[in-house]
C-alpha positions in Angstrom: -24.1 2.6 -16.7 -23.0 5.1 -14.5 -19.4 4.9 -12.5 -21.9 5.6 -9.0 -23.3 2.2 -9.4 -20.4 1.0 -8.7 -19.6 2.9 -6.2 -18.9 1.2 -2.3 -17.4 0.7 0.8 -14.0 -1.0 -0.4 -11.7 -1.8 2.2 -8.0 -2.0 0.7 -5.3 -4.5 1.8 -2.0 -3.5 1.7 -0.1 -7.1 1.2 2.9 -9.0 -0.1 4.1 -8.9 3.4 4.5 -11.9 2.8 2.4 -13.1 0.8 0.7 -15.8 1.7 -0.2 -14.1 5.2 -2.0 -11.8 2.9 -4.0 -14.3 0.8 -4.8 -16.1 3.7 -5.6 -12.9 5.1 -8.2 -12.2 2.4 -10.0 -16.5 2.8 -10.4 -15.7 6.5 -12.1 -11.9 5.9 -14.1 -14.1 3.8 -14.6 -16.9 6.4 -15.6 -14.5 9.3 -18.0 -12.1 7.4 -21.6 -13.1 8.5 -22.9 -13.3 5.1 -25.8 -15.4 2.8 -24.7 -14.7 -0.2 -22.1 -13.7 -2.4 -23.2 -10.1 -2.4 -22.8 -9.3 1.2 -19.2 -9.7 1.6 -17.1 -7.3 1.3 -15.6 -5.2 -1.4 -12.0 -5.6 -1.5 -9.0 -4.1 -3.2 -6.1 -6.5 -2.7 -2.4 -4.6 -3.6 0.0 -7.3 -2.9 3.6 -6.9 -3.6 6.4 -9.4 -2.1 8.9 -7.0 -4.0 8.5 -4.3 -0.6 11.8 -3.7 0.9 12.2 -6.7 4.1 10.9 -4.8 6.8 13.2 -6.0 10.0 16.7 -4.8 7.6 14.7 -1.0 6.4 13.5 -0.7 10.3 17.6 -1.6 11.2 19.0 0.8 8.4 20.7 -2.3 6.9 18.4 -2.5 3.6 16.4 -0.4 1.7 13.5 1.6 2.7 10.4 -0.1 2.5 7.9 3.1 2.8 7.8 4.5 -0.6 6.9 0.8 -1.8 4.4 0.5 1.3 3.3 4.2 0.1 2.7 3.4 -3.2 0.5 0.6 -2.9 -1.5 3.0 -1.2 -1.8 5.5 -3.6 -3.1 2.5 -5.5 -5.5 1.8 -3.9 -6.4 5.6 -3.6 -6.9 5.4 -6.7 -9.0 2.0 -7.4 -11.2 3.8 -4.6 -10.3 2.3 -1.7 -12.1 3.7 1.8 -9.7 1.9 4.4 -6.4 0.3 4.7 -5.6 -3.2 5.9 -2.3 -4.4 6.2 -1.7 -7.9 7.1 2.0 -7.1 8.6 2.8 -6.2 12.0 6.3 -5.2 11.6 4.9 -3.3 8.3 3.1 -1.7 11.3 6.5 0.1 12.4 5.6 2.8 9.3 2.5 3.0 10.8 1.7 6.2 11.6 4.2 7.4 8.9 1.4 5.9 6.8 -1.6 7.1 8.2 -0.2 10.8 8.0 0.5 10.1 3.9 -3.1 9.4 3.1 -7.0 10.7 4.0 -7.9 7.2 4.1 -8.6 5.2 7.8 -5.9 2.9 8.2 -6.8 -0.1 10.7 -4.2 -1.2 13.2 -3.4 -4.6 14.0 -1.8 -3.9 17.3 -5.9 -2.2 18.3 -7.4 -4.7 16.8 -5.5 -7.9 18.8 -6.2 -5.7 22.4 -9.5 -5.4 21.4 -9.8 -9.2 20.0 -7.8 -10.0 23.2 -11.5 -8.1 24.9 -13.9 -9.5 22.5 -13.2 -13.1 24.1 -13.0 -11.3 27.9 -9.4 -11.5 28.4 -9.1 -8.0 30.1 -6.0 -8.2 32.1 -3.4 -10.3 33.0 0.1 -11.2 31.0 0.1 -11.4 27.6 3.0 -13.3 25.7 4.1 -11.8 22.6 5.5 -13.4 19.2 6.4 -11.8 16.2 9.8 -11.1 14.9 13.0 -9.5 16.7 12.0 -6.6 14.8 8.2 -5.6 15.9 8.9 -7.4 19.7 12.1 -5.2 20.2 10.9 -2.1 19.1 7.9 -2.4 21.5 5.4 -1.8 19.3 2.8 -4.2 20.8 4.2 -3.9 24.9 3.0 -0.5 24.5 0.1 -0.6 23.1 -0.9 -3.2 25.8 0.3 -1.8 28.5 -1.7 1.3 28.2 -4.9 -0.7 28.5 -3.8 -2.5 31.4 -1.9 -5.6 30.6 1.2 -6.9 31.3 3.6 -8.4 28.5 5.6 -11.1 28.5 9.1 -12.3 26.1 10.5 -15.4 25.5 14.2 -15.1 25.8 16.6 -14.0 22.8 17.9 -17.3 22.0 14.5 -19.0 22.1 12.8 -16.1 20.0 15.4 -17.1 17.1 16.0 -20.7 17.3 11.9 -21.0 17.6 9.5 -18.5 16.7 12.1 -17.3 14.3 12.3 -20.5 12.9 8.5 -21.2 12.3 8.4 -17.7 10.6 11.2 -18.6 8.3 9.8 -22.3 7.1 6.4 -20.5 6.3 7.4 -17.7 4.4 9.5 -21.1 2.4 6.2 -22.8 2.0 6.9 -24.8 4.5 3.9 -24.3 7.1 3.6 -27.8 8.1 6.7 -28.0 9.1 6.7 -24.7 11.4 4.0 -26.4 13.4 6.0 -27.5 16.1 8.5 -24.4 16.6 5.2 -22.3 17.1 3.6 -24.6 19.4 7.1 -24.6 21.3 7.0 -21.1 21.5 2.9 -21.2 23.0 4.3 -23.6 25.6 6.5 -21.9 27.3 5.2 -18.5 27.4 2.0 -20.6 29.0 4.5 -22.5 32.0 5.6 -19.3 32.8 2.3 -17.9 33.9 1.1 -16.3 30.3 -2.9 -16.0 30.3 -3.1 -15.7 26.3 -0.6 -15.4 23.5 -0.5 -13.5 20.8 0.8 -14.6 17.0 2.4 -10.6 16.3 3.9 -12.0 12.8 1.5 -12.9 10.4 3.0 -16.1 9.4 2.4 -16.9 13.0 -1.2 -18.1 12.4 0.2 -20.2 9.6 2.4 -22.3 11.6 -0.4 -22.8 14.1 -3.8 -23.0 12.7 -7.0 -22.4 14.1 -7.7 -26.2 14.6 -3.6 -26.9 16.9 -4.8 -24.0 19.3 -7.7 -25.8 21.7 -4.2 -27.9 22.8 -2.2 -25.8 24.0 -4.1 -24.8 26.6 -3.7 -21.3 26.8 -5.9 -19.0 24.9 -4.3 -18.3 21.3 -4.7 -14.5 19.3 -4.8 -14.4 15.9 -3.2 -11.1 14.2 -5.2 -11.8 10.9 -8.4 -12.6 12.9 -7.9 -9.7 14.8 -7.6 -7.7 11.4 -10.1 -9.3 9.9 -13.0 -8.5 11.9 -11.6 -4.7 12.6 -11.8 -4.8 8.5 -15.8 -6.0 9.3 -16.0 -2.9 12.0 -15.5 -0.4 9.4 -16.8 -2.2 6.7 -20.4 -1.7 8.4 -19.7 1.9 9.3 -18.7 1.1 13.7 
């Protein structure tokens, strides 16, 4: 049978940052697909390489540069036939422009996907609370995109971010997601009490710390960056 029989619209997933987050991305991509058979799901190439150096340390110059490792994953997925790349790691998007310039493939942008999800939910303006790594938040990665679209950004105080948000992320990376629920929920409550109209889980460990069933009790809209990226991948796959 000729190779053309196997051609298709393959999504490449640059994962391993962290490995559980990319595995959950695959689960959510599948769960969010409107399919009535296996054959109607998205053909996907997952490159999950947890050896990719730490992104915050790499961005700060205190650790190895993760970019060559991320580019290595992209090159493998190019050769495997990917047509677009999704990166289920927010902090990795600090290298987005460099990666996008290094490949002819479409590279989906997680922050823009989150903003699309905000609008999809009917939240077109207001104060948006941001949770994520200190590196992602201090870089302004989300703030620039949000403010360009007419939103106001809200952050936790630095000590709160370290005590609660960073702790939730750390626990998920230790495969202790249940223990991460309380600090993650506390972050959301602090932002809600200060007037947030929605809270973005802007680190792909945070949706694991605060899973969907725990979100209605928070009393504020919670936007999941894993789901938002999965929905963007589905839009790409269906040709939009």
